[in-house]
Structures are given as structure tokens and as C-alpha cells.
C-alpha positions in Angstrom: 110.8 90.6 76.8 108.2 93.4 76.3 109.8 95.5 73.6 106.6 97.9 73.6 106.3 99.7 76.9 103.0 101.5 76.6 100.4 103.0 74.0 101.7 106.4 72.9 99.2 107.7 70.5 96.5 106.9 67.8 96.4 109.1 64.8 93.3 109.7 62.9 92.7 111.3 59.4 89.4 113.6 59.3 88.2 115.7 56.8 87.2 118.5 59.2 90.0 119.2 61.7 88.1 121.4 63.7 85.4 119.1 64.0 87.4 116.4 65.5 89.4 118.7 67.7 85.8 120.0 69.4 84.7 116.4 69.7 88.0 115.3 71.5 88.0 118.4 73.6 84.4 118.9 74.6 83.6 115.0 74.8 87.1 113.4 75.4 88.2 116.1 77.8 91.9 116.5 75.9 93.6 119.8 75.3 95.0 120.7 71.8 98.7 120.8 72.5 100.0 122.2 69.2 99.0 122.5 65.6 101.4 122.1 62.8 100.1 122.6 59.5 97.1 120.2 58.9 97.9 118.2 62.0 96.7 118.8 65.5 98.0 117.1 68.6 95.8 116.4 71.7 96.7 115.2 75.3 95.7 115.4 78.8 99.0 115.1 80.6 102.7 116.1 80.0 103.1 113.7 76.9 102.9 115.8 73.7 100.2 114.0 72.3 97.9 110.8 72.7 95.8 111.8 69.7 97.2 113.1 66.5 94.4 114.4 64.1 95.3 115.2 60.4 93.4 116.2 57.7 92.8 113.5 55.0 90.1 112.4 52.6 89.6 109.4 54.4 88.1 109.6 57.9 89.2 106.9 60.4 92.5 105.7 62.1 95.5 105.9 60.4 98.3 104.7 62.6 98.6 103.3 66.1 102.0 104.5 67.9 103.6 102.4 70.5 106.6 103.8 72.8 109.5 101.5 73.1 111.2 103.6 75.5 114.5 104.2 74.1 117.0 103.5 71.4 117.7 99.9 72.7 114.1 99.2 72.3 114.0 100.5 68.7 117.1 98.8 67.7 115.3 95.4 69.1 112.3 96.2 67.3 114.1 96.7 64.0 115.8 93.3 64.5 112.4 91.6 64.9 110.9 93.3 61.8 114.0 92.0 59.8 113.4 88.5 61.2 109.6 88.7 60.0 110.5 90.1 56.8 108.2 93.1 57.5 109.7 96.3 55.5 109.7 99.4 57.4 110.4 103.1 57.1 112.8 104.7 59.7 112.7 108.4 60.5 113.6 111.2 62.5 111.5 114.4 62.4 110.8 115.8 66.0 109.9 119.3 64.4 107.0 118.1 62.8 106.1 114.7 64.4 107.4 115.6 68.2 109.1 112.1 68.7 112.7 111.8 68.8 113.1 108.4 66.5 110.6 106.2 65.0 110.0 103.2 62.5 106.8 102.7 60.7 105.5 99.3 58.8 102.5 97.3 58.6 101.7 94.4 61.0 100.8 90.9 59.5 97.2 92.0 59.4 97.8 95.2 57.7 97.5 97.6 60.4 99.7 100.8 60.2 102.1 100.8 63.1 104.6 103.4 64.5 107.3 102.4 67.1 109.0 105.3 68.7 110.8 106.8 71.5 111.4 110.2 73.0 108.1 111.8 72.6 108.1 115.6 73.6 106.9 116.7 76.6 104.8 119.6 77.8 106.2 122.2 80.5 103.2 121.2 82.4 100.0 119.3 82.4 96.9 121.1 81.0 94.3 122.3 83.2 91.5 119.7 82.9 88.9 121.5 85.1 88.8 118.9 87.6 88.8 115.8 85.5 91.8 113.8 86.0 92.7 111.4 83.0 95.9 109.2 83.6 97.0 107.9 80.3 96.0 106.6 76.9 95.4 102.8 77.9 94.6 100.6 75.0 93.5 100.3 71.3 91.5 97.4 70.1 91.0 96.4 66.3 89.8 93.3 64.1 92.6 92.0 61.9 92.9 89.6 59.2 95.5 86.9 58.9 94.6 86.9 62.5 96.9 84.0 64.1 99.8 85.3 62.4 99.2 88.9 63.5 98.4 87.5 67.2 101.9 85.7 67.0 103.7 88.6 65.8 102.7 90.9 68.5 103.5 88.0 71.2 106.3 86.2 69.9 107.8 89.4 68.0 106.8 92.3 70.1 106.6 90.8 73.5 103.1 91.4 74.6 101.8 88.7 77.1 98.5 87.1 76.9 96.2 88.5 79.8 92.9 86.7 79.0 91.1 85.5 76.0 87.3 85.1 75.0 87.2 81.8 73.2 88.8 82.4 69.9 86.9 85.9 69.5 89.3 88.5 71.4 92.7 88.3 72.7 93.6 90.8 75.5 97.4 91.5 75.9 99.6 93.5 77.9 102.8 95.1 77.4 105.7 96.7 79.5 103.2 99.0 81.8 101.4 95.9 82.9 97.9 97.0 82.5 95.4 94.3 81.8 95.6 95.1 78.3 97.3 97.7 76.0 96.1 95.7 72.8 92.8 93.9 72.1 92.9 91.7 68.8 89.7 90.6 67.6 88.9 87.8 65.1 86.1 88.9 62.8 85.6 88.1 59.2 87.4 91.3 57.8 89.6 91.7 54.7 91.6 94.8 56.3 92.0 96.1 59.8 88.9 97.3 61.3 89.8 99.8 64.3 87.2 99.3 67.0 88.1 101.7 69.8 90.7 103.5 72.0 90.5 104.0 75.8 91.7 106.6 78.1 92.3 105.7 81.9 90.6 108.1 84.6 91.5 108.1 88.2 88.0 107.9 90.0 84.4 106.9 89.5 83.7 110.6 89.8 85.9 111.5 86.8 84.2 108.9 84.8 80.6 109.9 85.7 81.3 113.7 85.3 82.9 112.7 81.9 79.9 110.8 81.0 77.3 113.4 82.1 79.1 116.3 80.6 79.4 114.5 77.0 75.7 113.4 77.1 74.7 117.0 77.9 77.1 118.1 74.8 74.8 116.0 72.3 77.5 113.0 72.6 76.2 109.4 71.8 76.9 106.3 74.0 77.4 103.1 72.5 77.6 101.3 75.7 76.8 102.9 78.9 78.2 102.2 82.6 79.5 98.7 82.6 82.1 96.4 84.4 84.2 94.2 82.3 85.0 91.0 83.5 88.6 90.4 82.0 90.2 93.7 83.1 87.5 94.2 86.1 87.4 98.0 84.6 84.1 100.1 84.9 83.8 102.1 81.5 81.5 103.9 79.3 81.9 104.2 75.5 81.4 107.1 73.2 80.7 107.0 69.5 83.1 109.0 67.2 80.6 108.5 64.2 82.6 110.6 61.5 85.7 108.4 62.1 83.7 105.1 62.7 85.0 103.9 66.1 84.3 104.4 69.9 86.5 106.0 72.5 86.2 104.4 76.0 86.9 106.0 79.5 87.5 103.7 82.4 88.7 103.3 85.9 89.8 100.4 88.0 91.5 98.6 85.4 93.8 95.9 86.7 97.7 95.9 86.6 99.0 92.4 86.4 101.7 90.6 88.5 104.5 88.5 86.7 102.8 85.1 87.9 99.4 86.2 86.3 97.7 83.4 84.7 95.5 83.7 81.4 92.2 82.5 81.2 89.7 81.5 78.6 86.5 82.8 79.0 82.9 82.3 77.4 81.7 84.5 75.0 78.7 85.5 76.9 77.1 88.8 77.3 78.2 88.7 81.1 81.8 88.7 80.2 81.3 92.4 78.7 79.6 93.4 81.4 79.3 91.5 84.7 76.3 93.4 85.8 74.3 91.7 83.3 74.5 88.4 85.4 71.0 87.3 86.2 70.2 87.3 89.9 68.9 84.1 91.5 64.9 84.1 92.4 64.0 86.1 95.4 64.5 84.2 98.8 61.0 83.6 100.1 60.4 83.0 104.0 58.0 80.3 105.1 56.2 81.5 108.4 
């Protein structure tokens, strides 16, 4: 059973809060919902926040928040944490956190995680000026203690394997059934290293408008237009240099049926971008 229903938000520390808000509003096309003290909340739909930016001396992702749907989901999650011997801190502070109830803990690889339900909702979606961003889709990071971390998310939190690239990358889906809400990568790291977060847009036009506007705004791309083999999605990746990760926009990202069979894919460049496949030699015609 999937305890986690969807990726809820990503929290980031930043020395310059206004700079971070500018990047994710100008390039990321998100609206600032609210600012509480030294924390800015940003979204592109009625969810109160997809990003939580807070002033900190350390730049970078500080926590990943997952929506468990309701009290039953949170109770099930706490039972799993008890069984795994993972200490957690339970709390309710909707005035400042804008979620009804949550628990926080570190997964077996050391990533700071929040499981919550009852995110506040806006009265209406912000005006995105012609851009349609559907949801915060997935997050990916490299993890130490890799196989135990992988086992926790699969056996504990109920993620299902969608596909994997040899032993390097594991794509897993949760309750919303999108091809991956979580990408875990096996790399020689001694602490979690956050790689990227991804927003789903409604169309290729939305994707290209975001890409072109971002480049005109001076943003840098780490990867340009590509189509991933695992999910089938078309995406572009912008660089968040200050916080040392990328943020992706994609569309045409698969949702999986119950009988989906996970594949083992080779670690080749074409898996990351099928358009890099070599074409055969041109056909010649003999007269």
C-alpha cells in the first residue's frame, strides 16, 4: 500500500531570500503565496506551497515534504517509523507551516523528510500569465546507505519500482501513479546530495515558453530539450547555482497502470535522451 500520495514540497535554505524568490518566480514561474518571518512560500496552483524558501547560512535543499493524504496515512507512516527504529518528531503548527499535521525524520540515508497532511489551499490559483504548471512532480537525490534507503521507501513507504538504470538509478512511483515521484541514485557519497526537482507542465508550448523566457532572463540550462526513455517525458533543466541543484520542467510524463512491469535499462546516454540515438546510414538508391 502506498502511504505517500504525492510529492508535496521542497524546502530550501538560502542566504539571500529575495534572490531565491526572484529565481523561482522569474525563471520557475511560481508565485509567492505568503511570507512568514524569514520563510517565503511559492506555488503555481491552489496548493499553498510547492517550495518553502527560508533564510539560512547553508544554501541548499534542507527537507523534502510528502503528502500522505490524511490522518490514516500519517498513523500508518508513524507505525512504519517505529518498526524501522527511525526517531521522528511530530508536530502541529499550521499558523507557520501551513500544513495541518506532520512528522519529521531522517531516512536511512540521512535525507531530512517531512510526511504531512492538510496543506492549506489558496482561494484560487495564481495568474501564471498563460503558463500552465500542473504539479510539483518529483525529486531526486543521491543517497548513502543506498540499498537500505531504497528498501525503506519501497517496503516502508509503499513506493513501487517503475524502472531502474542498472544499479545506478531507481525510479519509483507513489499514490499519484506518475512514473516517478522519487528518483534515488547510487553514487559514492557520504551524505545525501540533492540532484533536482521537477515541475509538470500542461503542453509543449508551456515548456518552450518557460525555456525561452528563462534563457532571456539570463538563466543557465544544464540540459536542453530531451526526451527521457524511462518516463517518456520531454524536459529542460535549469541550474540553481546558489543552492547547487537543477530544477526541471517536463510534459508528457507517463502515469502507470497497476500491472506495470518495471524494466532494467542500460546506463547509456540514450536512456537519458532517446533523441541521442544514432541514426542508421542513409539509404542509397541504385539506378
